[in-house]
Backbone as CSV, one residue per row, in Angstrom:
resi,resn,N_x,N_y,N_z,CA_x,CA_y,CA_z,C_x,C_y,C_z
1,MET,24.277,-116.395,-128.443,23.072,-116.020,-127.801,22.101,-115.489,-128.867
2,SER,20.864,-115.971,-128.807,19.919,-115.588,-129.825,19.376,-114.212,-129.540
3,ALA,18.784,-113.627,-130.545,18.194,-112.306,-130.399,17.065,-112.333,-129.392
4,ILE,16.305,-113.399,-129.287,15.223,-113.524,-128.306,15.762,-113.592,-126.869
5,GLN,16.841,-114.366,-126.659,17.428,-114.445,-125.355,17.985,-113.074,-124.972
6,TYR,18.641,-112.395,-125.875,19.203,-111.100,-125.632,18.072,-110.118,-125.278
7,ALA,16.961,-110.142,-125.957,15.864,-109.258,-125.693,15.263,-109.514,-124.324
8,LYS,15.214,-110.769,-123.904,14.658,-111.190,-122.594,15.611,-110.613,-121.498
9,ILE,16.885,-110.699,-121.702,17.844,-110.201,-120.732,17.713,-108.680,-120.604
10,LEU,17.568,-107.980,-121.726,17.407,-106.544,-121.707,16.094,-106.147,-120.991
11,ALA,15.043,-106.907,-121.292,13.743,-106.624,-120.617,13.857,-106.826,-119.148
12,LEU,14.533,-107.911,-118.732,14.645,-108.174,-117.270,15.505,-107.069,-116.598
13,ALA,16.595,-106.669,-117.252,17.439,-105.567,-116.709,16.668,-104.298,-116.606
14,ALA,15.831,-104.015,-117.563,15.000,-102.785,-117.546,14.006,-102.885,-116.432
15,LEU,13.415,-104.030,-116.221,12.421,-104.213,-115.154,13.036,-104.045,-113.780
16,VAL,14.251,-104.613,-113.600,14.882,-104.522,-112.319,15.321,-103.072,-112.096
17,SER,15.906,-102.419,-113.061,16.328,-101.043,-112.820,15.139,-100.061,-112.666
18,THR,14.075,-100.375,-113.305,12.872,-99.508,-113.198,12.338,-99.627,-111.787
19,GLY,12.344,-100.786,-111.161,11.896,-100.946,-109.789,12.723,-100.176,-108.809
20,ALA,14.022,-100.190,-109.015,14.895,-99.440,-108.094,14.675,-97.942,-108.255
21,TYR,14.495,-97.499,-109.533,14.285,-96.128,-109.752,12.946,-95.689,-109.145
22,ALA,11.883,-96.502,-109.210,10.600,-96.109,-108.694,10.739,-95.914,-107.201
23,GLN,11.501,-96.687,-106.527,11.677,-96.545,-105.064,12.330,-95.181,-104.767
24,ASP,13.227,-94.695,-105.608,13.882,-93.447,-105.363,12.992,-92.240,-105.729
25,ALA,11.879,-92.502,-106.424,11.039,-91.376,-106.939,10.061,-90.914,-105.883
26,THR,9.904,-91.667,-104.843,8.945,-91.251,-103.765,9.568,-91.409,-102.397
27,PHE,8.912,-90.889,-101.416,9.362,-91.082,-100.006,8.157,-91.097,-99.098
28,ALA,8.335,-91.639,-97.944,7.281,-91.683,-96.942,7.555,-90.737,-95.798
29,THR,6.528,-90.184,-95.269,6.686,-89.308,-94.065,5.824,-89.813,-92.974
30,ARG,6.180,-89.400,-91.788,5.355,-89.803,-90.556,4.707,-88.502,-90.092
31,SER,3.473,-88.652,-89.650,2.708,-87.501,-89.183,2.136,-87.770,-87.788
32,LEU,1.862,-86.704,-87.059,1.187,-86.862,-85.732,-0.280,-87.170,-86.037
33,THR,-0.856,-88.047,-85.223,-2.285,-88.256,-85.261,-2.906,-87.043,-84.614
34,PRO,-4.209,-86.734,-84.872,-4.854,-85.616,-84.192,-4.825,-85.855,-82.662
35,GLU,-4.960,-87.084,-82.235,-4.976,-87.369,-80.792,-3.635,-87.031,-80.193
36,THR,-2.524,-87.344,-80.864,-1.196,-87.054,-80.301,-0.962,-85.517,-80.306
37,ALA,-1.391,-84.845,-81.357,-1.234,-83.366,-81.407,-2.073,-82.748,-80.265
38,LEU,-3.245,-83.258,-80.056,-4.134,-82.762,-78.968,-3.515,-82.951,-77.643
39,LYS,-2.912,-84.143,-77.468,-2.236,-84.466,-76.183,-1.103,-83.481,-75.887
40,ALA,-0.366,-83.160,-76.866,0.765,-82.221,-76.738,0.237,-80.819,-76.402
41,SER,-0.774,-80.377,-77.125,-1.332,-79.055,-76.876,-1.953,-78.952,-75.520
42,GLN,-2.677,-79.961,-75.080,-3.263,-79.939,-73.745,-2.181,-79.908,-72.634
43,ALA,-1.116,-80.649,-72.858,-0.057,-80.682,-71.833,0.641,-79.263,-71.757
44,ALA,0.795,-78.623,-72.943,1.369,-77.273,-72.907,0.415,-76.305,-72.191
45,LEU,-0.837,-76.386,-72.516,-1.812,-75.493,-71.938,-1.846,-75.714,-70.396
46,ASN,-1.853,-76.968,-69.970,-1.909,-77.244,-68.554,-0.621,-76.818,-67.827
47,ALA,0.498,-76.896,-68.506,1.780,-76.470,-67.884,1.748,-74.974,-67.614
48,CYS,1.185,-74.210,-68.594,1.054,-72.786,-68.364,0.026,-72.431,-67.321
49,ARG,-1.104,-73.181,-67.345,-2.147,-72.935,-66.286,-1.556,-73.141,-64.915
50,ALA,-0.757,-74.196,-64.731,-0.138,-74.504,-63.446,0.686,-73.365,-62.923
51,ARG,1.213,-72.545,-63.841,2.049,-71.393,-63.518,1.223,-70.083,-63.419
52,GLY,-0.118,-70.229,-63.675,-0.940,-69.071,-63.612,-1.056,-68.297,-64.913
53,TYR,-0.661,-68.846,-66.049,-0.673,-68.154,-67.314,-1.831,-68.646,-68.172
54,GLN,-2.473,-67.670,-68.811,-3.559,-67.931,-69.799,-2.917,-67.824,-71.186
55,VAL,-2.897,-68.911,-71.934,-2.167,-68.934,-73.175,-2.981,-69.581,-74.301
56,ALA,-2.433,-69.423,-75.544,-2.939,-70.132,-76.664,-1.825,-71.068,-77.112
57,VAL,-2.200,-72.254,-77.616,-1.254,-73.271,-78.059,-1.672,-73.730,-79.474
58,ALA,-0.707,-73.749,-80.352,-0.946,-74.214,-81.708,0.024,-75.326,-82.052
59,ILE,-0.456,-76.312,-82.763,0.346,-77.370,-83.333,0.205,-77.315,-84.864
60,VAL,1.311,-77.185,-85.540,1.278,-77.254,-87.028,1.849,-78.584,-87.452
61,ASP,1.323,-79.104,-88.536,1.790,-80.378,-89.086,3.104,-80.121,-89.848
62,ARG,3.602,-81.201,-90.391,4.884,-81.087,-91.162,4.847,-80.181,-92.329
63,GLY,3.612,-79.925,-92.872,3.476,-79.021,-93.986,3.207,-77.579,-93.573
64,GLY,3.152,-77.323,-92.247,2.908,-75.997,-91.765,1.461,-75.644,-91.536
65,ASN,0.561,-76.573,-91.755,-0.860,-76.367,-91.577,-1.281,-76.565,-90.136
66,THR,-2.131,-75.670,-89.631,-2.548,-75.812,-88.251,-3.347,-77.123,-88.060
67,GLN,-2.866,-77.938,-87.122,-3.532,-79.264,-86.869,-4.409,-79.145,-85.651
68,VAL,-3.946,-78.473,-84.600,-4.673,-78.314,-83.316,-4.449,-76.890,-82.829
69,PHE,-5.497,-76.313,-82.288,-5.307,-74.994,-81.696,-6.193,-74.964,-80.426
70,LEU,-5.584,-74.537,-79.286,-6.355,-74.388,-78.043,-6.065,-72.962,-77.491
71,ARG,-7.097,-72.269,-77.037,-6.942,-70.967,-76.415,-7.647,-70.986,-75.048
72,ASP,-6.902,-70.651,-74.052,-7.493,-70.647,-72.680,-8.452,-69.421,-72.645
73,ARG,-9.321,-69.455,-71.656,-10.406,-68.487,-71.548,-9.996,-67.046,-71.604
74,PHE,-8.942,-66.673,-70.946,-8.560,-65.264,-70.872,-7.267,-64.940,-71.642
75,ALA,-6.850,-65.824,-72.540,-5.672,-65.486,-73.373,-6.034,-64.407,-74.308
76,GLY,-5.196,-63.489,-74.512,-5.462,-62.309,-75.338,-5.723,-62.689,-76.806
77,PRO,-6.435,-61.813,-77.485,-6.721,-62.105,-78.914,-5.498,-62.186,-79.796
78,HIS,-4.427,-61.513,-79.414,-3.175,-61.582,-80.179,-2.504,-62.936,-80.104
79,THR,-2.860,-63.708,-79.079,-2.156,-64.996,-78.908,-2.556,-66.014,-79.972
80,VAL,-3.681,-65.824,-80.640,-4.104,-66.759,-81.701,-3.052,-66.767,-82.811
81,ALA,-2.830,-65.611,-83.412,-1.851,-65.504,-84.517,-0.431,-65.775,-84.004
82,ALA,-0.091,-65.279,-82.824,1.267,-65.427,-82.316,1.640,-66.891,-82.073
83,ALA,0.769,-67.640,-81.487,1.076,-69.085,-81.248,1.177,-69.859,-82.517
84,THR,0.278,-69.595,-83.440,0.303,-70.311,-84.732,1.551,-69.951,-85.531
85,ASP,1.913,-68.695,-85.540,3.090,-68.297,-86.282,4.392,-68.722,-85.572
86,LYS,4.410,-68.822,-84.307,5.592,-69.357,-83.604,5.796,-70.818,-84.012
87,ALA,4.755,-71.583,-84.002,4.794,-73.024,-84.426,5.286,-73.083,-85.881
88,TRP,4.717,-72.270,-86.732,5.112,-72.283,-88.158,6.548,-71.873,-88.386
89,THR,7.005,-70.879,-87.623,8.379,-70.415,-87.709,9.358,-71.509,-87.271
90,ALA,9.081,-72.172,-86.163,9.940,-73.222,-85.657,10.051,-74.366,-86.684
91,LEU,8.915,-74.720,-87.298,8.893,-75.737,-88.282,9.699,-75.347,-89.551
92,THR,9.328,-74.238,-90.103,9.929,-73.838,-91.380,11.416,-73.511,-91.328
93,LEU,11.859,-72.947,-90.185,13.274,-72.589,-90.082,14.047,-73.704,-89.314
94,ARG,13.316,-74.732,-88.841,13.952,-75.854,-88.067,14.761,-75.279,-86.926
95,GLN,14.202,-74.352,-86.190,14.899,-73.607,-85.172,13.872,-73.218,-84.064
96,ASP,14.251,-73.379,-82.828,13.321,-72.898,-81.813,13.359,-71.317,-81.820
97,THR,12.225,-70.768,-81.561,12.084,-69.336,-81.749,12.794,-68.527,-80.733
98,LEU,13.120,-69.039,-79.536,13.859,-68.319,-78.559,15.314,-68.160,-79.054
99,ALA,15.866,-69.245,-79.598,17.230,-69.119,-80.185,17.196,-68.216,-81.422
100,LEU,16.123,-68.291,-82.181,16.016,-67.388,-83.348,16.002,-65.946,-82.922
101,ALA,15.357,-65.621,-81.815,15.298,-64.250,-81.348,16.749,-63.738,-81.103
102,GLN,17.549,-64.559,-80.507,18.920,-64.164,-80.240,19.758,-64.078,-81.543
103,LEU,19.554,-65.073,-82.453,20.256,-65.110,-83.704,19.962,-63.913,-84.576
104,THR,18.720,-63.395,-84.523,18.333,-62.328,-85.405,18.285,-60.939,-84.709
105,ALA,18.894,-60.859,-83.532,18.820,-59.585,-82.772,19.552,-58.472,-83.517
106,GLY,20.483,-58.776,-84.334,21.233,-57.756,-85.065,22.077,-58.409,-86.137
107,GLY,22.685,-57.596,-86.965,23.521,-58.138,-88.009,22.780,-58.651,-89.196
108,GLU,23.437,-59.442,-89.952,22.917,-59.975,-91.236,21.643,-60.761,-91.079
109,MET,21.494,-61.538,-90.006,20.377,-62.396,-89.791,19.095,-61.636,-89.376
110,ALA,19.260,-60.405,-89.009,18.124,-59.562,-88.565,17.032,-59.431,-89.700
111,GLY,17.425,-59.565,-90.935,16.490,-59.482,-91.982,15.408,-60.552,-92.015
112,LEU,15.674,-61.668,-91.434,14.661,-62.732,-91.291,13.369,-62.192,-90.621
113,ARG,13.540,-61.280,-89.727,12.358,-60.733,-89.000,11.423,-59.988,-89.904
114,GLN,11.840,-59.612,-91.102,10.953,-58.874,-91.994,10.034,-59.763,-92.846
115,PHE,10.293,-61.099,-92.814,9.478,-62.001,-93.616,8.097,-62.233,-92.946
116,PRO,7.050,-62.348,-93.719,5.708,-62.621,-93.137,5.719,-63.907,-92.318
117,ARG,5.045,-63.950,-91.234,4.845,-65.083,-90.368,6.051,-65.496,-89.534
118,ILE,7.251,-64.884,-89.768,8.410,-65.243,-88.962,8.243,-64.490,-87.648
119,VAL,8.275,-65.252,-86.533,8.160,-64.719,-85.219,9.452,-65.064,-84.414
120,ALA,10.221,-64.029,-84.144,11.471,-64.192,-83.438,11.259,-63.874,-81.946
121,VAL,10.380,-64.668,-81.326,10.065,-64.473,-79.918,9.946,-65.952,-79.337
122,GLY,10.424,-66.223,-78.217,10.384,-67.565,-77.679,8.989,-68.108,-77.579
123,GLY,8.885,-69.410,-77.660,7.590,-70.133,-77.489,7.307,-71.048,-78.623
124,GLY,8.146,-71.068,-79.704,7.931,-72.027,-80.795,9.004,-73.042,-80.793
125,LEU,8.649,-74.363,-80.900,9.617,-75.455,-80.862,9.328,-76.397,-82.016
126,LEU,10.301,-77.002,-82.574,10.213,-78.048,-83.519,9.808,-79.354,-82.871
127,ILE,8.874,-80.039,-83.407,8.434,-81.376,-82.871,9.120,-82.417,-83.714
128,GLU,10.039,-83.138,-83.111,10.794,-84.201,-83.855,11.107,-85.351,-82.930
129,GLY,11.251,-86.536,-83.516,11.582,-87.708,-82.760,11.951,-88.841,-83.694
130,ALA,12.904,-89.683,-83.281,13.306,-90.795,-84.075,13.711,-90.453,-85.459
131,GLY,14.378,-89.304,-85.656,14.826,-88.906,-86.930,13.830,-88.277,-87.846
132,SER,12.606,-88.088,-87.384,11.555,-87.482,-88.183,11.123,-86.163,-87.629
133,ILE,10.751,-85.249,-88.540,10.143,-83.999,-88.134,8.642,-84.150,-88.314
134,PHE,7.943,-83.836,-87.214,6.486,-83.999,-87.212,5.731,-82.694,-87.352
135,GLY,6.356,-81.619,-86.971,5.667,-80.308,-87.030,6.257,-79.346,-86.076
136,GLY,5.421,-78.403,-85.594,5.925,-77.421,-84.605,4.848,-77.137,-83.582
137,ILE,5.244,-76.648,-82.456,4.309,-76.253,-81.419,4.650,-74.804,-81.067
138,GLY,3.626,-74.035,-80.853,3.781,-72.610,-80.526,2.900,-72.238,-79.308
139,VAL,3.423,-71.531,-78.389,2.702,-71.060,-77.185,2.810,-69.562,-77.121
140,SER,1.764,-68.857,-76.782,1.762,-67.420,-76.659,0.851,-66.989,-75.518
141,GLY,1.309,-66.085,-74.701,0.467,-65.491,-73.656,1.080,-65.507,-72.301
142,ALA,2.130,-66.286,-72.092,2.810,-66.239,-70.814,3.670,-64.947,-70.733
143,PRO,4.132,-64.617,-69.527,4.896,-63.369,-69.469,6.344,-63.540,-70.006
144,GLY,6.495,-63.507,-71.318,7.801,-63.597,-71.920,7.953,-64.926,-72.715
145,GLY,8.841,-64.809,-73.709,9.094,-65.913,-74.585,9.698,-67.123,-73.888
146,ALA,10.545,-66.940,-72.906,11.146,-68.050,-72.156,10.059,-68.909,-71.467
147,ALA,9.062,-68.227,-70.881,7.974,-68.909,-70.187,7.113,-69.643,-71.176
148,ASP,6.831,-69.035,-72.358,6.142,-69.701,-73.450,6.865,-70.984,-73.874
149,ALA,8.192,-70.855,-74.051,8.997,-71.987,-74.479,8.982,-73.153,-73.473
150,GLU,8.963,-72.816,-72.199,8.883,-73.864,-71.130,7.577,-74.655,-71.275
151,CYS,6.478,-73.951,-71.538,5.197,-74.647,-71.721,5.171,-75.454,-72.963
152,ALA,5.760,-74.927,-74.076,5.846,-75.719,-75.343,6.637,-77.004,-75.092
153,LYS,7.707,-76.874,-74.350,8.542,-78.049,-74.112,7.752,-79.088,-73.296
154,ALA,6.923,-78.655,-72.381,6.102,-79.574,-71.621,5.136,-80.308,-72.568
155,GLY,4.684,-79.640,-73.584,3.813,-80.313,-74.575,4.548,-81.387,-75.351
156,ILE,5.815,-81.098,-75.763,6.610,-82.087,-76.448,6.987,-83.236,-75.534
157,ASP,7.343,-82.894,-74.262,7.691,-83.954,-73.292,6.505,-84.949,-73.111
158,ALA,5.285,-84.495,-73.193,4.115,-85.338,-73.016,3.951,-86.365,-74.102
159,ILE,4.548,-86.140,-75.294,4.406,-87.084,-76.401,5.688,-87.737,-76.877
160,ILE,6.837,-87.363,-76.287,8.120,-87.793,-76.786,8.231,-89.292,-76.812
161,ASP,7.694,-89.988,-75.850,7.768,-91.480,-75.920,6.903,-92.035,-77.060
162,ASP,5.857,-91.354,-77.376,4.936,-91.801,-78.442,5.563,-91.619,-79.835
163,ILE,6.379,-90.595,-79.972,6.950,-90.345,-81.342,8.387,-90.788,-81.533
164,SER,9.010,-91.294,-80.464,10.413,-91.733,-80.541,10.559,-93.258,-80.638
165,PHE,9.723,-93.839,-81.533,9.823,-95.282,-81.663,10.577,-95.694,-82.817
């Protein structure tokens, strides 16, 4: 084998292996469109309204940034931060906040409650479908975390077919 042929083989091997490495160097993520996030938040708001609750609803994207926020007319001012932080907590801990409330009620895990933005009260759920995490939804203002969580679930139910493809 000549030196030129050997160099060509090495160059080809380097090219092939570089292509495979480049594929491993990046990844793609799926995100909710603003329209889908709005659809989920409106469904959650309407589910609470149907029960007579005035609430705030927040959707955070995969990076934890607020994507959509809705506040009903008479939802308290505290519901703005509470809904947003519930959504953020569910996303960042990959845990619904009602289960988190029970998990952190005492013992070693109770320390999580001391971190900024962590809300261990029901109403925050992870938005996921077809193996992808899309973000989180948070609801605040219903009488209790369990009622907030039911409304948040109604929001996810409204888009589950859209994100489970």
